[in-house]
C-alpha positions as CSV (number, residue, x, y, z in Angstrom):
1,M,77.9,1.1,0.9
2,A,74.9,-1.2,0.1
3,R,74.4,-4.9,0.8
4,L,72.8,-6.7,-2.1
5,F,71.5,-10.2,-3.0
6,I,71.5,-11.2,-6.6
7,T,69.7,-14.4,-7.7
8,G,71.2,-16.4,-10.5
9,S,74.5,-14.6,-10.2
10,S,77.0,-17.5,-10.7
11,T,77.3,-16.6,-14.5
12,G,76.0,-14.3,-17.1
13,L,74.3,-11.0,-16.4
14,G,73.9,-11.8,-12.7
15,L,77.7,-12.2,-12.3
16,M,78.4,-9.1,-14.4
17,T,76.1,-7.1,-12.2
18,A,77.7,-8.4,-9.1
19,A,81.1,-7.6,-10.3
20,L,80.1,-4.0,-11.2
21,L,78.6,-3.5,-7.7
22,A,81.5,-5.1,-5.9
23,E,83.9,-2.9,-7.9
24,K,82.1,0.1,-6.4
25,G,82.6,-1.3,-2.9
26,H,79.2,-2.8,-2.2
27,A,78.8,-6.0,-0.3
28,V,77.3,-8.5,-2.8
29,V,75.9,-11.9,-1.9
30,L,75.9,-14.2,-4.9
31,H,73.5,-17.1,-5.6
32,A,74.4,-20.4,-7.3
33,R,72.3,-23.4,-8.1
34,N,74.8,-25.9,-6.6
35,D,78.1,-26.3,-4.9
36,E,80.1,-26.5,-8.2
37,R,78.6,-23.3,-9.5
38,A,79.1,-21.6,-6.1
39,K,82.8,-22.4,-6.1
40,A,83.1,-21.2,-9.7
41,A,81.3,-17.9,-8.8
42,M,83.5,-17.2,-5.9
43,A,86.6,-17.9,-8.0
44,A,85.3,-15.5,-10.6
45,L,84.5,-12.8,-8.1
46,P,86.6,-13.2,-4.9
47,A,85.4,-9.7,-3.8
48,A,81.9,-11.1,-3.2
49,H,80.8,-11.0,0.4
50,A,79.3,-14.6,0.2
51,V,77.6,-17.1,-2.0
52,V,74.4,-19.0,-1.2
53,E,73.4,-22.2,-2.9
54,G,69.9,-23.2,-3.8
55,D,67.8,-24.6,-6.6
56,V,64.8,-22.4,-7.4
57,S,62.8,-24.9,-9.5
58,T,60.9,-26.2,-6.5
59,I,58.9,-24.5,-3.8
60,R,60.6,-26.1,-0.8
61,A,64.1,-25.5,-2.2
62,T,63.3,-21.8,-2.9
63,M,62.1,-21.4,0.6
64,R,65.4,-22.9,1.9
65,L,67.3,-20.5,-0.3
66,A,65.4,-17.5,1.2
67,E,66.4,-18.8,4.7
68,K,70.0,-19.0,3.6
69,A,70.0,-15.6,2.1
70,N,68.5,-14.0,5.2
71,R,71.6,-15.1,7.1
72,H,73.6,-12.6,5.2
73,G,71.0,-9.8,5.3
74,P,69.3,-7.5,5.8
75,Y,69.7,-6.2,2.2
76,D,69.5,-2.7,0.8
77,A,68.4,-4.3,-2.5
78,V,67.5,-7.7,-3.9
79,I,67.9,-8.2,-7.7
80,H,65.7,-11.0,-9.1
81,N,67.9,-12.0,-12.0
82,V,67.5,-15.8,-12.0
83,A,65.6,-17.2,-15.1
84,V,65.5,-19.9,-17.6
85,G,65.0,-19.1,-21.3
86,Y,62.6,-19.6,-24.1
87,R,64.0,-22.7,-25.7
88,E,62.3,-25.4,-23.7
89,P,60.6,-27.6,-26.4
90,Q,58.0,-29.1,-24.1
91,R,56.3,-28.6,-20.8
92,I,58.9,-29.8,-18.4
93,E,57.5,-30.3,-14.9
94,T,59.2,-29.6,-11.7
95,G,58.9,-31.7,-8.5
96,D,55.8,-29.6,-7.7
97,G,54.1,-30.5,-11.0
98,L,54.6,-26.9,-12.4
99,P,56.1,-25.9,-15.6
100,H,59.9,-25.3,-15.2
101,V,59.7,-21.8,-16.8
102,F,56.9,-20.7,-14.6
103,A,58.5,-22.1,-11.4
104,V,61.8,-20.4,-11.9
105,N,60.8,-17.2,-13.6
106,T,57.6,-16.3,-11.8
107,L,57.0,-18.3,-8.6
108,A,60.6,-18.2,-7.3
109,P,60.8,-14.4,-7.4
110,F,57.5,-14.3,-5.6
111,I,58.6,-16.7,-2.9
112,L,61.9,-15.0,-2.4
113,T,60.3,-11.6,-2.2
114,A,57.8,-12.9,0.4
115,L,60.4,-14.6,2.6
116,I,63.6,-12.5,2.4
117,E,63.6,-9.7,5.0
118,R,62.1,-6.7,3.2
119,P,64.9,-4.7,1.5
120,K,64.8,-1.0,0.5
121,R,64.8,-1.8,-3.2
122,L,63.5,-4.6,-5.4
123,V,64.7,-5.1,-9.0
124,Y,63.0,-7.6,-11.3
125,L,64.5,-8.6,-14.7
126,S,62.0,-8.8,-17.5
127,S,62.4,-9.0,-21.3
128,G,61.1,-7.0,-24.2
129,L,59.2,-10.2,-25.1
130,H,56.8,-9.5,-22.3
131,R,55.0,-6.9,-24.4
132,N,53.9,-9.7,-26.8
133,A,52.6,-12.0,-24.0
134,S,49.1,-12.8,-23.1
135,A,48.0,-11.3,-19.9
136,D,45.3,-14.0,-19.4
137,L,46.2,-15.8,-16.2
138,D,43.5,-18.5,-16.5
139,D,46.0,-21.2,-17.7
140,I,49.1,-19.9,-16.1
141,T,50.5,-23.4,-15.6
142,W,49.9,-24.5,-19.2
143,E,47.7,-27.5,-18.4
144,K,45.1,-26.8,-21.1
145,R,47.0,-25.1,-23.9
146,R,49.5,-26.6,-26.3
147,W,52.9,-25.8,-25.0
148,D,54.8,-22.9,-26.6
149,G,58.2,-22.3,-25.0
150,T,58.6,-18.7,-26.3
151,E,55.1,-17.8,-25.2
152,A,55.6,-19.4,-21.8
153,Y,58.9,-17.4,-21.3
154,S,57.2,-14.2,-22.5
155,E,54.3,-14.6,-20.1
156,S,56.8,-15.3,-17.2
157,K,58.6,-12.0,-18.0
158,L,55.2,-10.2,-18.0
159,H,54.6,-11.8,-14.6
160,D,57.9,-10.3,-13.3
161,V,56.7,-6.8,-14.2
162,L,53.3,-7.5,-12.6
163,L,55.2,-8.6,-9.4
164,A,57.4,-5.5,-9.5
165,F,54.4,-3.2,-9.8
166,A,52.3,-5.1,-7.3
167,F,55.0,-4.8,-4.6
168,A,55.5,-1.1,-5.4
169,R,51.9,-0.7,-4.6
170,Y,51.7,-3.0,-1.5
171,W,55.0,-1.8,0.1
172,P,55.2,2.0,-0.5
173,D,58.4,2.1,1.6
174,V,60.2,-0.1,-0.9
175,L,61.4,1.0,-4.4
176,S,60.2,-1.8,-6.7
177,N,61.1,-1.6,-10.4
178,A,61.6,-3.8,-13.5
179,L,63.8,-3.7,-16.5
180,E,64.8,-5.4,-19.7
181,P,68.5,-5.9,-20.3
182,G,68.1,-6.4,-24.1
183,W,68.7,-9.4,-26.3
184,V,72.4,-10.0,-25.5
185,P,74.8,-12.8,-26.4
186,T,74.8,-14.6,-23.0
187,R,74.2,-18.4,-22.6
188,M,70.5,-17.6,-22.5
189,G,70.4,-15.1,-25.3
190,G,72.6,-17.1,-27.7
191,P,75.3,-16.0,-30.1
192,A,72.9,-14.3,-32.6
193,A,71.8,-11.7,-30.0
194,T,72.3,-8.2,-31.3
195,D,72.1,-5.9,-28.2
196,D,75.1,-4.4,-26.4
197,L,76.4,-6.8,-23.7
198,D,78.3,-4.0,-22.0
199,Q,75.1,-2.2,-21.3
200,A,73.0,-5.2,-20.3
201,H,73.9,-5.3,-16.6
202,R,74.1,-1.6,-15.8
203,T,70.5,-0.8,-15.4
204,Q,69.9,-3.4,-12.6
205,A,73.0,-2.1,-10.7
206,W,71.8,1.5,-11.2
207,L,68.3,0.7,-9.9
208,A,69.7,-1.2,-6.9
209,V,72.1,1.5,-5.6
210,S,71.9,4.8,-7.5
211,D,70.6,8.1,-6.0
212,D,69.8,9.5,-9.4
213,P,66.3,10.9,-9.4
214,A,65.1,8.4,-12.0
215,A,66.4,5.5,-10.0
216,V,64.7,6.4,-6.8
217,G,61.2,6.1,-8.1
218,T,59.0,3.1,-7.9
219,A,56.8,1.1,-10.4
220,G,59.1,2.0,-13.2
221,Y,60.2,0.0,-16.2
222,F,63.6,0.6,-17.8
223,Y,66.0,-0.2,-20.6
224,H,69.6,1.1,-20.5
225,M,68.6,3.4,-17.6
226,Q,65.8,5.0,-19.6
227,P,62.1,4.5,-19.1
228,R,60.5,2.2,-21.7
229,E,57.0,1.3,-22.7
230,V,55.5,-1.6,-20.7
231,H,52.7,-4.1,-21.5
232,A,49.3,-2.4,-21.5
233,D,48.1,-4.7,-18.7
234,A,51.1,-4.4,-16.5
235,R,49.6,-1.6,-14.4
236,N,46.2,-3.3,-14.1
237,H,45.8,-3.6,-10.3
238,P,43.3,-6.5,-10.4
239,R,45.6,-8.4,-12.7
240,Q,48.5,-7.8,-10.3
241,D,46.4,-8.9,-7.4
242,R,45.3,-12.0,-9.2
243,L,48.8,-13.1,-10.0
244,I,49.8,-12.6,-6.3
245,E,46.8,-14.7,-5.3
246,I,47.8,-17.5,-7.7
247,C,51.4,-17.4,-6.4
248,E,50.1,-17.5,-2.8
249,R,47.9,-20.5,-3.5
250,L,50.5,-22.5,-5.4
251,S,53.3,-21.8,-2.8
252,G,51.2,-22.0,0.3
253,L,52.5,-18.6,1.4
254,K,50.5,-15.6,2.5
255,L,52.1,-12.3,1.7
256,D,52.6,-9.8,4.5
257,L,51.1,-6.6,3.3
258,R,51.9,-4.5,6.4
């Protein structure tokens, strides 16, 4: 059986994915933002192997979370599920002076990937909105543009695909893929969402543990366990490299490419 770490797994799709994997006998390590959420997550899923706490909105806190997660590893797979949505009406700054959406949705997955002991598989949650995003990385932290919460979210979900494909290229011994769960009625998606909630968590679990031929490839993008069209610039190697360089500069981390 596999050992897995799932970020943002105290509620929503993360917890649903964890429950599905635990039901199949896998050892699942949950992640919650604080102690209250951690207790609630363990109460909701007593079969979980452990839960680690950590805020991923700041660089230092995300680094501490990676350290805590490593105590329960190594992992067969890490699922980068944590995210904030598209409803932020203004550019909310974190303690590092970065937009909250970028810090949680883009920089945190980079930091955790860089610092958690390298797993066999990486899974990044994106969104169908990524296909409408600008791939221009010149103002990635929204210092020059007028804030647009939907666009900032869409860009961050494109960044997640760029990260997945970059790590697939850098680390050929790791299966690194991305997916969209669909617009589903979770706390983030809202009650008007129209996709099937029962299907939304299955692709990430499948990519994390399945031996199906389609699940053991790398640099794939999926929806409901089927390949799906990806942003035209997602497979652009220079753009992937530039995003990695930006994340390295902002976080102060240098990625190990060995």
